C-alpha positions as CSV (number, residue, x, y, z in Angstrom):
1,M,-11.4,-4.2,22.0
2,L,-9.3,-1.8,19.9
3,Y,-8.8,-4.0,16.9
4,S,-11.3,-5.8,14.6
5,E,-11.0,-9.5,13.9
6,K,-10.0,-8.6,10.4
7,V,-7.1,-6.4,11.6
8,M,-6.0,-9.2,13.9
9,D,-6.2,-11.8,11.1
10,H,-4.2,-9.7,8.7
11,F,-1.6,-8.9,11.5
12,R,-1.3,-12.6,12.5
13,H,-1.5,-14.0,9.0
14,P,-0.4,-11.3,6.6
15,R,-1.0,-12.0,2.9
16,N,1.6,-11.3,0.2
17,V,4.6,-10.8,2.4
18,G,8.0,-10.7,0.8
19,V,9.9,-9.3,-2.1
20,L,9.2,-9.6,-5.8
21,D,12.4,-10.0,-7.7
22,Q,12.4,-7.9,-10.9
23,A,9.3,-6.0,-9.8
24,D,7.8,-3.6,-12.3
25,G,7.2,-1.0,-9.7
26,V,8.5,-0.5,-6.2
27,G,7.1,2.1,-3.7
28,E,8.6,2.8,-0.3
29,V,7.1,5.3,2.1
30,G,7.9,5.9,5.8
31,N,6.8,7.9,8.7
32,A,9.6,8.7,11.1
33,K,7.1,9.9,13.7
34,C,5.7,6.4,14.3
35,G,8.5,4.4,12.8
36,D,6.4,2.6,10.2
37,I,8.0,1.9,6.8
38,M,6.2,0.2,4.0
39,K,7.6,-1.2,0.7
40,I,5.2,-2.4,-2.0
41,Y,6.4,-4.4,-5.0
42,L,4.2,-4.7,-8.1
43,K,4.3,-7.2,-11.0
44,I,2.3,-5.7,-13.9
45,D,1.1,-7.6,-16.9
46,G,-0.5,-5.4,-19.5
47,D,-2.6,-3.1,-17.4
48,T,-3.2,-5.5,-14.6
49,V,-1.4,-6.1,-11.3
50,S,-0.6,-9.8,-11.6
51,D,1.3,-10.0,-8.3
52,V,2.0,-7.9,-5.4
53,K,4.2,-8.3,-2.3
54,F,5.0,-6.1,0.7
55,E,7.6,-5.6,3.4
56,T,6.5,-3.5,6.4
57,F,8.4,-2.5,9.4
58,G,6.0,-1.2,11.9
59,C,3.1,-1.8,14.2
60,G,0.3,-4.4,13.8
61,S,-2.0,-1.8,12.2
62,A,0.7,-1.0,9.6
63,I,1.2,-4.7,8.8
64,A,-2.6,-5.3,8.6
65,S,-3.0,-2.2,6.4
66,S,-0.3,-3.4,4.0
67,S,-1.7,-6.9,3.8
68,M,-5.2,-5.7,3.1
69,A,-4.1,-3.2,0.5
70,T,-2.2,-5.9,-1.4
71,E,-5.3,-8.1,-1.3
72,M,-7.4,-5.2,-2.6
73,I,-5.2,-4.5,-5.7
74,K,-4.1,-8.0,-6.7
75,G,-5.6,-8.9,-10.1
76,K,-7.0,-5.3,-10.6
77,K,-6.5,-3.0,-13.5
78,L,-4.1,-0.1,-13.0
79,D,-6.9,2.5,-13.1
80,Q,-8.7,0.6,-10.3
81,V,-5.4,0.5,-8.3
82,M,-5.2,4.3,-8.6
83,E,-8.6,4.5,-7.0
84,L,-7.4,2.7,-3.8
85,T,-8.0,5.0,-0.8
86,N,-6.9,4.7,2.8
87,K,-10.6,4.9,3.7
88,A,-11.3,1.8,1.6
89,V,-8.5,0.0,3.4
90,V,-9.9,1.0,6.8
91,E,-13.4,-0.1,5.8
92,A,-12.1,-3.5,4.5
93,L,-10.4,-4.0,7.9
94,D,-13.6,-3.2,9.7
95,G,-12.0,0.0,11.1
96,L,-8.8,1.1,12.8
97,P,-8.4,3.1,16.0
98,A,-8.2,6.9,15.2
99,H,-4.5,7.1,16.3
100,K,-3.7,4.3,13.8
101,L,-5.4,5.7,10.7
102,H,-2.1,7.0,9.4
103,C,-1.1,3.3,8.8
104,S,-3.8,3.0,6.2
105,V,-2.6,6.3,4.6
106,L,0.9,4.9,4.3
107,A,-0.6,1.8,2.6
108,E,-2.3,3.9,0.0
109,E,0.8,6.0,-0.5
110,A,3.1,2.9,-0.8
111,V,0.8,1.4,-3.5
112,K,0.7,4.7,-5.4
113,A,4.4,5.2,-5.1
114,A,4.9,1.8,-6.6
115,L,2.5,2.7,-9.5
116,K,4.4,6.0,-10.0
117,D,7.7,4.1,-10.1
118,Y,6.2,1.7,-12.8
119,Y,5.0,4.7,-14.9
120,D,8.4,6.5,-14.5
121,K,10.4,3.4,-15.5
122,N,8.3,2.8,-18.5
123,G,7.9,6.4,-19.7
124,I,4.1,6.2,-19.2
125,A,2.4,9.6,-18.9
126,Y,0.3,10.3,-15.9
127,D,-1.3,13.2,-14.1
128,P,1.1,14.3,-11.3
129,S,-1.9,15.5,-9.2
130,Q,-2.8,11.9,-8.8
131,F,0.3,11.4,-6.7
132,P,0.1,14.4,-4.3
133,H,2.0,12.9,-1.3
134,I,4.5,10.7,-2.9
135,D,7.4,13.2,-3.0
136,C,6.9,14.0,0.6
137,A,5.9,10.7,2.2
138,G,5.7,10.9,5.9
139,C,6.1,14.7,6.2
140,H,2.4,15.6,6.5
């Protein structure tokens, strides 16, 4: 079987689907090559992600990656959210097929794009090197 039970569960029963009105940070990334587009909405209280929602247009792996990523950052402090990696998303899903690993990369990038949006909107200084792919989402 190509997909783990966790991938199938998050695909069939995705967590945190939807839009957060008046989100503190919104990140949208896309990859024209595979047609996956992810949008992450963050609600931030103090230095903690109090709520997170996502909208994903794409394959089952993209939906599962988005769902798992939101679960992994909800309730976390922003410095912990910055440490989210696509590798951690893949491990939490018990793996993805090699040709679907880009979906986990998009999930990481969407989360970080939302965080960058929050920082930009609030004039919070950050290290631009922490957001290497954001300005060029989907072109690598």
